[in-house]
N, C-alpha and C positions, 0 to 999 in steps of 0.2 A: 504493498499500500503507499511504504514512503516514496519508493521509487517513483510510483505512478503518479503522487500529487507533489511533491515537493523538489522544486528544479535545482538540478545537479550542481550549482553554484552555491546553493545555500550552504552546504557542510563547509565548502572552502571559506565561505564568507566569514562563519561562526569561529573558525579557526583561527581566520586573520584577527578577528576582535577579540578573542581569547588571547592572543600574542602579542596584542598590543595593550590589552588591560592594565589599567594603572589605578592605583587609588584615586590619586589627587584631590579632591574636594570631598569623596565621599568618608561616612564613617566606614571602620574596619568591618562591620556587619553588613552593610550595603554592598562592600566590596566582595565579601565570601559571598552573599546570594548570588550578585550578577556572575563571579565566577562558577559557581554550583551551575547556574541556570544556562550558560554557556556550553560548560562540560556535558551538562543533561542532552542539550538539544541537539549539540554535534555526535553524541553517542560516543563521546571518547574514554575508553579503558587503559588507564596507566596505573603504574605503582603509585602507593600513596608517597614515596618518598619523592616523586617526580612532582605531582601535585603539590606538595608542599613547598618543594624550591619553586615551582611556579607561583603560587601564593605570595611568597615572600619577596620572589624578585617585583611585584608591583607595588609593594607596601609603601608607604612613605615613612622613612627613619629621620625625618625631622626633629630633632629634638631641641 
């Protein structure tokens, strides 16, 4: 069903958004939710340590 109703570029677009995702002015919780949404919608299955590394790379560490 997914192949029939979702354009082929959709997954690529989600992956691009996920790769470029940064916390910026979002709260950590908003950033986490957005990241989880992109991962879920793109159907990404990766090791937990890779997801954690992806999450940490987008966080603001301004102290």
